[in-house]
Each structure stands twice: as C-alpha cells, then as structure tokens.
LUMKEZA-690872 format. One record per residue (C-alpha): x, y, z; residue in three letters. Coordinates in steps of 0.25 Angstrom, whole numbers, plus 2048, in hexadecimal, padded with zeros to 3 digits. Layout:
<sites>
XYZala...
</sites>
This chain:
<sites>
241110A0Cunk241117A1Aunk243126A1Bunk25012CA1Funk251130A2Eunk25513EA32unk25F13FA3Cunk25C148A47unk267151A50unk26914CA5Eunk26A157A69unk26E157A78unk26915FA84unk26B15EA93unk25F15EA9Bunk25F16AAA6unk25A162AB2unk264157AB2unk27015AAA8unk26C14DAA0unk27014EA91unk265149A88unk266148A78unk25A14BA70unk25614DA60unk24E159A5Cunk240157A5Aunk23A153A4Dunk22E157A45unk22614CA4Dunk229153A5Bunk226161A54unk21815BA51unk216157A60unk21B165A64unk21216CA5Aunk206165A5Eunk208167A6Dunk20A175A6Bunk1FE177A62unk1F5171A6Eunk1FA17CA77unk1FA172A83unk206174A8Cunk205165A92unk205160A83unk210168A7Eunk219164A8Bunk215156A88unk21A159A78unk22615EA7Eunk229152A85unk226149A7Aunk22F150A71unk23A150A7Bunk238141A7Dunk23913EA6Eunk245146A6Cunk24E142A77unk258138A74unk259135A83unk25012CA8Cunk249138A94unk23B138A9Bunk235145A97unk22A143AA3unk235144AADunk23D14FAA7unk23C15DAAEunk233167AA6unk23F171AA4unk248165A9Eunk23C162A94unk23C171A91unk24A172A8Funk24B165A86unk240169A7Dunk245177A7Bunk253171A77unk24A167A6Eunk243173A68unk25017AA65unk25616FA5Eunk24A16AA56unk245179A51unk24F183A55unk258188A5Funk254196A5Cunk24519BA5Funk2411AAA5Bunk23A1B1A66unk2311BEA65unk2311C7A73unk22A1D2A76unk22B1DBA84unk2241D3A8Eunk21A1E0A91unk21C1E7A84unk2241F2A8Bunk2321F4A8Cunk23B1FAA98unk237208A94unk228203A95unk227207A86unk21E1FDA7Eunk2261F4A77unk21F1E9A6Eunk22A1E5A66unk22D1D6A62unk23C1D2A64unk2401C5A5Dunk24A1BDA64unk2501AFA63unk2521A5A6Dunk25B199A6Cunk25418DA73unk262187A77unk265193A80unk25818FA88unk25C188A95unk255182AA2unk25718DAACunk25A188ABAunk259190AC6unk263191AD1unk25F18CADFunk253185AD8unk24F178AE1unk24616DADFunk246168AEEunk241174AF7unk240175B06unk23517DB0Aunk23617BB19unk24417BB1Funk23F176B2Dunk238169B28unk23F168B1Cunk232167B14unk235169B05unk231165AF7unk23A15EAECunk234161ADEunk23815BAD1unk238163AC4unk22A162ABBunk22C158AB0unk227153AA4unk21C14BAA9unk217155AB3unk217160AA7unk20F157A9Funk204156AAAunk203164AB1unk1FA16FAACunk1F9177AB8unk1EA178AB5unk1E6172AC2unk1EC17EACAunk1E318BACDunk1ED194AD3unk1FD197AD3unk1FE190AE1unk1F7183ADCunk1FF183ACFunk20D184AD7unk20717AAE0unk203170AD5unk212172ACFunk21816EADCunk210162ADFunk21315EAD0unk22215EAD1unk22415AAE1unk22E14FAE1unk22D14EAF0unk22A155AFEunk233154B09unk238158B17unk244155B20unk23F147B21unk237142B16unk235142B07unk226142B02unk22513EAF5unk21A144AECunk213137AE8unk211134AF7unk208141AF8unk1FB144AF3unk1F8151AEAunk1F0156AF6unk1FB154B00unk20515BAF7unk1FB166AF5unk1F9167B04unk209168B05unk20A174AFCunk1FD17BB01unk20317BB0Funk210182B0Aunk213191B0Eunk21519AB03unk22519AB05unk22518BB04unk21D18BAF8unk225195AF1unk23218DAF5unk22D182AEDunk22618AAE1unk23518EAE0unk237180ADAunk22F184ACDunk234193ACCunk24318EACBunk243181AC6unk24B17FAB8unk243184AACunk245187A9Dunk246196A9Cunk24F1A1A94unk24F1AFA95unk2521B8A88unk2561C5A89unk2531CEA7Dunk2521DDA78unk2451E2A73unk2481E5A64unk23E1F0A65unk2411F9A72unk24F1F2A75unk24A1EEA83unk2521E2A8Aunk2481D7A8Dunk2491C9A92unk23F1BDA8Funk23E1AFA96unk2391A3A90unk236198A9Aunk23118AA98unk22F183A8Bunk22318BA85unk22B197A82unk23418FA79unk22A189A70unk22B18CA62unk
</sites>
C-alpha cells in the first residue's frame, strides 16, 4: 500500500522586474538539504546555484532561473524562506562603532524581530539601463540586469583593482553599444575591443555608466531601532540575500 501524500499550501508572489505573478510551494526537507549542503561549503557560487535549484523546484510556473534578474531571484527566495521556515527572524544588533552619539562606549546587544515579508526590492527613481555618454555623437551603452546564469559564473577573482572589477562588471552585462546611427551588439565584438572601449572613456563617462550598478533594483531593507542599553536611535540596512539567511 502506498504511503499517504502530504498536501503543501500554494502561495503567490509578484516578480519585481516585470510584475508577473508566480505561484509556488514552500520548500520541503529535500530542498532544505540542498541549501544546508551549499551553506556548509561556504562557496558563494555554490550557494547561489542552490538558491536557483530550490526556486526552480518550488515554482509552479514555467520559469527560467538562468534568465531571471538576480534581484528577482533574491526576492523569490526570501519569500520562499518566509513561507517555508518562518516569516519572522530574530536579529541581534550592536552599535556599528561600539559608541553612541555621545561618544560613550556602548556594547549592549539589542534584540529585534524582522518580518521577511516587509522586505522589498528597492527601485531608485531616475535609474536607467540605456545611458548616453556623449551627447554630440550619441554614443552610449545599453545594459541588461545581471541574471542567474551570470551570477553562477562570475567570481571576480580575475580583477586586481576596483576599476578592473567595475570594467568586468560592465562588460558582463552589456546588451549593446550604440551611437546616433548604429547599434553594436556585444557578441559582434571581442573582449579586447570592449576593454579598449572602456579604457578610453573619460572619468565622467565611466562614472555615468557606473551609476547603472549603483542605482539598479536591489533587495534592501532599512530597520530603525533603539538601543536597549543607552536609548540611542539607530538604523541598520540589510542588502543582498546573504543578510537574510538563517
């Protein structure tokens, strides 16, 4: 006689990138094992791959986790975690510098509760993915958001300084380069040609392109709290999925 099957509840969320509704089930013990093994490895790429696999397993819709923006995947997983393990997590916070506003030493630990369902993807007003860097010639760059496939491959170990890291990040997410007359697809250029393009930008032009990363949607939540020891008002910002594991 076959064993009875346990029914699991069905939930629904809205993807921040496109407003699409997706139905999903909580992750089960088999998915919990996938996550625990990845966390024990302490390998960021492995952890992200585990997150993708769990989302793929639990989604009741046809989705391609490799083509989803990273912030969609982070948001999806956080909702999964909330419905699978618990919506509220306990946090312990101290003053970041060990001092309060009166420059008095305060090492008191304050206990807070965070409802994961309060965490949303923050979207910056004025953010653009198509950026003109030279008004006269119309030269600019169209970016696409880092997706699950890219996040599984990029480690950043090759870059030796901040400029190289920023350049690598830009090359990885270029959709195309354009001017007033033409569109130059990324796949039609070599990496050396793309590196040369960025190396010959002015500081101002480089900063305009860097703004894409500074302002693109991200999983972010700011908590206001009062120290239980000295009464000092504080703020604490959680950003990216790593802050919400537990």
